[in-house]
PABALUM-661590 format. One line per 8 residues: number of its first residue (from 0); their letters; for each residue x, y, z of C-alpha. Coordinates in steps of 0.25 Angstrom, whole numbers, padded with zeros to 4 digits. Layout:
<atoms>
NUM	a	X:Y:Z; ...
</atoms>
This chain:
<atoms>
0	mlkktyve	-0128:0346:-0010; -0136:0333:-0006; -0148:0329:-0015; -0162:0332:-0011; -0165:0317:-0011; -0157:0315:0002; -0167:0324:0009; -0179:0320:0002
8	nevvvhis	-0178:0305:0002; -0173:0294:0011; -0158:0293:0010; -0148:0282:0012; -0135:0287:0017; -0123:0278:0014; -0111:0280:0024; -0098:0275:0019
16	yeiapysk	-0083:0277:0021; -0080:0276:0006; -0088:0277:-0007; -0084:0275:-0022; -0079:0282:-0030; -0076:0293:-0020; -0068:0285:-0009; -0067:0270:-0011
24	hgglgdvv	-0059:0260:-0003; -0066:0247:-0007; -0079:0241:-0010; -0086:0249:0001; -0084:0261:-0008; -0090:0255:-0020; -0102:0250:-0013; -0105:0264:-0007
32	galpkyma	-0102:0270:-0020; -0113:0262:-0027; -0124:0258:-0017; -0129:0272:-0015; -0129:0274:-0030; -0138:0261:-0033; -0147:0264:-0021; -0149:0278:-0027
40	kqgqpnlv	-0152:0272:-0041; -0164:0265:-0034; -0169:0278:-0029; -0163:0278:-0015; -0156:0291:-0011; -0142:0288:-0005; -0131:0297:0001; -0117:0292:0005
48	vtpwhgke	-0108:0298:0016; -0093:0295:0016; -0080:0302:0021; -0072:0311:0012; -0059:0303:0012; -0050:0314:0007; -0039:0310:-0003; -0046:0296:-0004
56	mnvdednl	-0057:0303:-0011; -0060:0301:-0026; -0068:0313:-0028; -0064:0328:-0027; -0070:0336:-0016; -0072:0347:-0026; -0082:0339:-0033; -0091:0337:-0020
64	ellleftv	-0100:0347:-0014; -0099:0352:0000; -0111:0347:0007; -0109:0351:0022; -0098:0355:0032; -0099:0352:0046; -0091:0347:0058; -0092:0334:0066
72	pyngvfyp	-0087:0333:0080; -0079:0321:0083; -0072:0318:0096; -0072:0333:0100; -0067:0338:0087; -0076:0345:0076; -0072:0340:0062; -0076:0347:0050
80	vkalvtss	-0083:0339:0039; -0087:0342:0025; -0098:0334:0018; -0095:0333:0003; -0106:0328:-0007; -0106:0322:-0021; -0117:0324:-0031; -0118:0310:-0036
88	shyqtifi	-0131:0307:-0045; -0135:0294:-0037; -0131:0298:-0022; -0122:0308:-0015; -0110:0305:-0007; -0106:0314:0005; -0092:0315:0009; -0088:0318:0024
96	kndyffnr	-0075:0326:0024; -0066:0327:0036; -0051:0327:0033; -0048:0323:0047; -0055:0310:0047; -0056:0306:0032; -0044:0312:0025; -0035:0300:0027
104	dgiyhded	-0025:0292:0018; -0036:0282:0015; -0051:0279:0017; -0048:0268:0028; -0033:0267:0029; -0021:0276:0030; -0009:0275:0020; -0004:0263:0026
112	glpysdsi	-0017:0255:0024; -0021:0256:0039; -0034:0261:0045; -0034:0274:0052; -0032:0274:0067; -0044:0283:0069; -0053:0276:0059; -0064:0274:0069
120	aivaffgk	-0064:0289:0071; -0065:0292:0056; -0077:0283:0055; -0084:0289:0067; -0082:0303:0062; -0087:0299:0049; -0100:0293:0056; -0102:0306:0064
128	atytligk	-0099:0315:0052; -0109:0307:0043; -0120:0308:0054; -0118:0323:0055; -0118:0325:0040; -0131:0317:0039; -0138:0325:0050; -0134:0338:0043
136	lkinchhf	-0139:0334:0029; -0153:0330:0034; -0155:0320:0023; -0166:0309:0024; -0157:0297:0027; -0164:0285:0031; -0153:0274:0029; -0138:0274:0031
144	llhdwnst	-0129:0264:0025; -0117:0263:0033; -0106:0257:0024; -0096:0249:0033; -0092:0253:0047; -0084:0266:0043; -0098:0272:0040; -0106:0267:0053
152	ailfygtl	-0101:0277:0063; -0113:0286:0060; -0121:0276:0069; -0114:0282:0081; -0119:0295:0078; -0133:0292:0073; -0139:0291:0059; -0153:0298:0057
160	knskahyv	-0166:0296:0063; -0174:0285:0056; -0162:0281:0047; -0156:0267:0047; -0142:0263:0046; -0137:0251:0039; -0122:0246:0041; -0116:0241:0028
168	ihnyrfhg	-0105:0232:0031; -0095:0231:0019; -0084:0225:0027; -0085:0222:0042; -0070:0218:0043; -0069:0233:0046; -0079:0238:0056; -0072:0249:0065
176	ivnnenik	-0067:0241:0077; -0066:0251:0089; -0056:0248:0100; -0049:0255:0111; -0040:0262:0102; -0049:0268:0092; -0062:0270:0100; -0055:0283:0105
184	hledtvqt	-0058:0289:0091; -0073:0288:0093; -0082:0298:0100; -0087:0295:0114; -0101:0292:0109; -0096:0282:0099; -0087:0275:0109; -0099:0274:0118
192	alkftfqn	-0108:0268:0107; -0098:0258:0103; -0095:0254:0118; -0110:0252:0121; -0113:0244:0108; -0101:0235:0111; -0101:0234:0126; -0101:0219:0126
200	gsqisiga	-0087:0219:0122; -0088:0216:0107; -0079:0223:0098; -0082:0237:0095; -0083:0242:0081; -0090:0253:0073; -0095:0243:0063; -0101:0233:0073
208	yavlhsnt	-0108:0245:0080; -0114:0248:0066; -0119:0234:0065; -0126:0235:0078; -0132:0249:0075; -0136:0249:0061; -0150:0245:0056; -0144:0236:0046
216	tiavsesy	-0131:0230:0044; -0127:0226:0029; -0116:0216:0025; -0112:0218:0011; -0115:0203:0007; -0124:0192:0014; -0112:0183:0015; -0104:0194:0022
224	rqelienr	-0116:0196:0032; -0116:0181:0035; -0101:0181:0037; -0102:0193:0047; -0114:0186:0055; -0106:0173:0056; -0093:0180:0060; -0085:0174:0048
232	allhgnme	-0081:0186:0040; -0066:0184:0040; -0057:0196:0045; -0069:0202:0052; -0072:0204:0067; -0084:0208:0076; -0094:0201:0068; -0102:0197:0080
240	vftkipds	-0109:0210:0079; -0117:0204:0067; -0124:0194:0076; -0129:0205:0085; -0138:0211:0074; -0151:0205:0068; -0150:0197:0055; -0160:0206:0049
248	sfigiing	-0151:0219:0051; -0139:0212:0045; -0140:0210:0030; -0131:0207:0018; -0132:0215:0005; -0121:0213:-0005; -0115:0224:-0013; -0117:0227:-0027
256	idtdiwap	-0108:0234:-0038; -0109:0247:-0045; -0110:0243:-0059; -0108:0257:-0064; -0094:0255:-0060; -0091:0240:-0059; -0097:0234:-0071; -0090:0235:-0084
264	kllnhnqi	-0099:0240:-0096; -0097:0227:-0104; -0103:0219:-0093; -0118:0224:-0093; -0125:0216:-0082; -0139:0219:-0088; -0135:0213:-0101; -0123:0204:-0100
272	qdinsivt	-0115:0205:-0113; -0108:0194:-0121; -0099:0187:-0111; -0089:0184:-0122; -0087:0199:-0125; -0086:0202:-0110; -0075:0191:-0108; -0068:0196:-0120
280	hkqknklk	-0068:0210:-0114; -0063:0205:-0101; -0051:0198:-0108; -0048:0211:-0116; -0047:0218:-0103; -0038:0207:-0097; -0029:0208:-0108; -0028:0223:-0106
288	lyqkynql	-0025:0221:-0092; -0014:0210:-0095; -0008:0220:-0105; -0007:0231:-0094; -0002:0221:-0083; 0007:0213:-0093; 0014:0204:-0083; 0001:0195:-0082
296	dinkplcl	0000:0182:-0090; -0010:0186:-0101; -0014:0172:-0103; -0020:0170:-0089; -0034:0175:-0084; -0034:0186:-0074; -0039:0185:-0059; -0041:0198:-0052
304	ilsrlvee	-0040:0201:-0037; -0046:0215:-0034; -0048:0220:-0020; -0042:0227:-0008; -0030:0219:-0005; -0033:0216:0009; -0033:0203:0018; -0049:0202:0017
312	kgvfyfce	-0048:0201:0002; -0040:0189:0002; -0026:0194:-0002; -0019:0185:0007; -0023:0173:0000; -0012:0177:-0010; -0001:0179:-0001; 0003:0178:0014
320	kngtlsef	-0002:0190:0024; 0013:0194:0024; 0013:0196:0009; 0021:0184:0006; 0018:0172:-0003; 0019:0158:0003; 0021:0145:-0005; 0006:0143:-0005
328	hlaqltel	0003:0156:-0011; 0014:0155:-0022; 0009:0141:-0026; -0006:0145:-0026; -0003:0158:-0034; 0006:0150:-0044; -0006:0141:-0046; -0015:0153:-0047
336	fqhtnvia	-0007:0161:-0058; -0006:0149:-0067; -0020:0151:-0070; -0022:0166:-0069; -0017:0180:-0067; -0021:0188:-0055; -0022:0203:-0053; -0023:0208:-0039
344	cglasgen	-0028:0222:-0038; -0031:0231:-0026; -0025:0239:-0014; -0019:0232:-0002; -0022:0239:0011; -0023:0237:0026; -0013:0230:0035; -0009:0220:0025
352	klevekgf	-0007:0230:0013; 0008:0227:0012; 0007:0212:0013; -0004:0211:0002; 0005:0220:-0007; 0017:0212:-0004; 0010:0199:-0007; 0003:0203:-0020
360	yeimsrfh	0016:0209:-0025; 0023:0196:-0022; 0013:0188:-0030; 0014:0198:-0042; 0030:0196:-0041; 0029:0181:-0041; 0018:0180:-0051; 0019:0192:-0060
368	cnflfina	0014:0186:-0072; 0001:0182:-0065; -0002:0192:-0054; -0003:0207:-0053; -0005:0215:-0041; -0011:0229:-0043; -0010:0236:-0030; -0020:0247:-0034
376	ysdnlaqd	-0035:0249:-0036; -0045:0257:-0044; -0059:0254:-0049; -0054:0256:-0063; -0043:0246:-0061; -0052:0236:-0054; -0062:0237:-0066; -0051:0234:-0076
384	lmlasdif	-0046:0222:-0068; -0059:0216:-0067; -0063:0218:-0081; -0050:0210:-0085; -0050:0199:-0074; -0056:0185:-0077; -0057:0181:-0062; -0059:0190:-0049
392	ifpalvep	-0053:0184:-0036; -0059:0189:-0023; -0053:0180:-0011; -0058:0189:0001; -0057:0183:0015; -0070:0192:0017; -0078:0200:0008; -0091:0207:0013
400	cgltqmya	-0096:0209:-0001; -0085:0211:-0012; -0087:0220:-0024; -0075:0217:-0033; -0080:0203:-0036; -0093:0209:-0041; -0085:0219:-0049; -0076:0208:-0055
408	msygsipi	-0089:0200:-0059; -0095:0212:-0066; -0082:0212:-0074; -0083:0197:-0078; -0073:0192:-0068; -0075:0178:-0062; -0074:0180:-0046; -0067:0171:-0037
416	vspvgglk	-0072:0175:-0023; -0071:0171:-0008; -0083:0164:-0002; -0086:0176:0007; -0095:0188:0009; -0100:0195:-0004; -0090:0187:-0012; -0098:0174:-0011
424	dsviseer	-0111:0182:-0012; -0108:0188:-0025; -0101:0176:-0032; -0108:0163:-0036; -0098:0152:-0036; -0097:0145:-0049; -0091:0133:-0043; -0103:0131:-0033
432	ypgkgtgy	-0113:0135:-0044; -0107:0131:-0057; -0113:0139:-0069; -0120:0149:-0059; -0107:0155:-0053; -0102:0169:-0054; -0088:0166:-0049; -0080:0157:-0039
440	vmkdtsln	-0081:0157:-0024; -0070:0152:-0016; -0072:0139:-0007; -0062:0145:0002; -0053:0157:0002; -0039:0153:-0001; -0029:0155:-0012; -0031:0140:-0016
448	eivrlvkv	-0045:0143:-0018; -0042:0156:-0026; -0033:0148:-0035; -0043:0137:-0037; -0054:0146:-0041; -0046:0154:-0050; -0042:0142:-0058; -0057:0138:-0058
456	avnslnds	-0060:0152:-0063; -0049:0152:-0074; -0054:0139:-0079; -0068:0145:-0081; -0061:0155:-0090; -0058:0144:-0099; -0072:0139:-0100; -0078:0149:-0109
464	rgyfslir	-0093:0144:-0108; -0092:0143:-0092; -0084:0156:-0091; -0093:0164:-0100; -0105:0159:-0092; -0098:0162:-0078; -0094:0176:-0083; -0109:0179:-0088
472	riistdys	-0114:0175:-0074; -0103:0184:-0067; -0106:0196:-0075; -0121:0194:-0074; -0121:0195:-0059; -0127:0208:-0055; -0120:0214:-0043; -0124:0228:-0046
480	werrvrpy	-0129:0238:-0036; -0142:0239:-0044; -0145:0225:-0039; -0138:0225:-0025; -0144:0239:-0020; -0158:0233:-0017; -0155:0228:-0003; -0150:0242:0001
488	ldlvsk	-0162:0248:-0005; -0171:0239:0002; -0163:0241:0015; -0165:0257:0015; -0180:0256:0011; -0183:0250:0024
</atoms>
């Protein structure tokens, strides 16, 4: 059952399509798994509502309590819904279960990595089911945090009297475009609301509707906010909507990291231990890794690429979009591997899945002593790789916030990042501010620049005094949610 605190106190309700550790696809899951916990630690009651994604769930239904059973009418059909609830000590999570809409091959994509043809209907049903659930629970909700466009369809059906809705944009590249084909999946009232809002002929999308109808819109870094306002976020569209809302209602709040999970015990941020022992520990972990993957050159440092392997993360700096290697790529990679080994870890997905896998396996075939492609992901694997890596490369075309560079820094890896979004907001350029930097920020995004900065970073490894000073600054940087939660607490206190 729900805690009494949700009835007796003002509650913040987070609505999200994923949440770690139960259903994680990417950084959104990590954020929604951590932010409510750290708000609760500061005394703010939180509740999370999310779909039950069937076989994608990392929790047994038998370990949850049945909270409610009800039906939700959608386009003339009454669908049965179960509300299942956790018993977390910090906050509770309610899962909305309906097999027709949510029990799919993946959270966002089918087994071929393609979005579902009825994804608009899935999102709209989630919004209506959440609205129905909140009404039945009679909780004292005064703020909704709607995490990404998939969670904003509740706005079509209403929130609660005297409550406020805040749309948190984790990645506006995806914002629920509505066209002549998929609009038929929406109920008539939703179609009418969308057509009325966008009657001037601008592109219709659920995310844009949320921008216009939320009390506050939040971008997950200040630089990403500026990129959206100035219409310069690569691979994005429909950014003109951000010029139609007051500056005061569009803010940037950079994410934090959950140090209960993503900070190794040897790196105590409150009392930084002897840097020499930390570096020694990392070298021991690197040696273990090289012994496990014994094709890599044991005498070279280790660079790590760790992300979803999709276009926006910069994967096509390393190969052509058809998965082949040009003479340019071969020359640059040859230069790169003279100085370092590289492990690329992550799952390729989406429309370029096969091309990315082809390209990375081709690199591994040609440079097998210096490049390893791990076509898999788990948090434990990520932690092992970060604890062993000397350098972390994040060459994204666009990155709203980025969490993995913060994770890697907490493990003492030197970050090399693109000059975009939350990457440049979280890394201080050592080249621009010598002796004060916390990594390296690219001057432009290209394979040439990646190779150049890797060589600079590798040289820093050989300068013991400078390297130890840099690592101390990196590890001392506090990206914890303990610190980053304050703007959210201030927002919901208004």
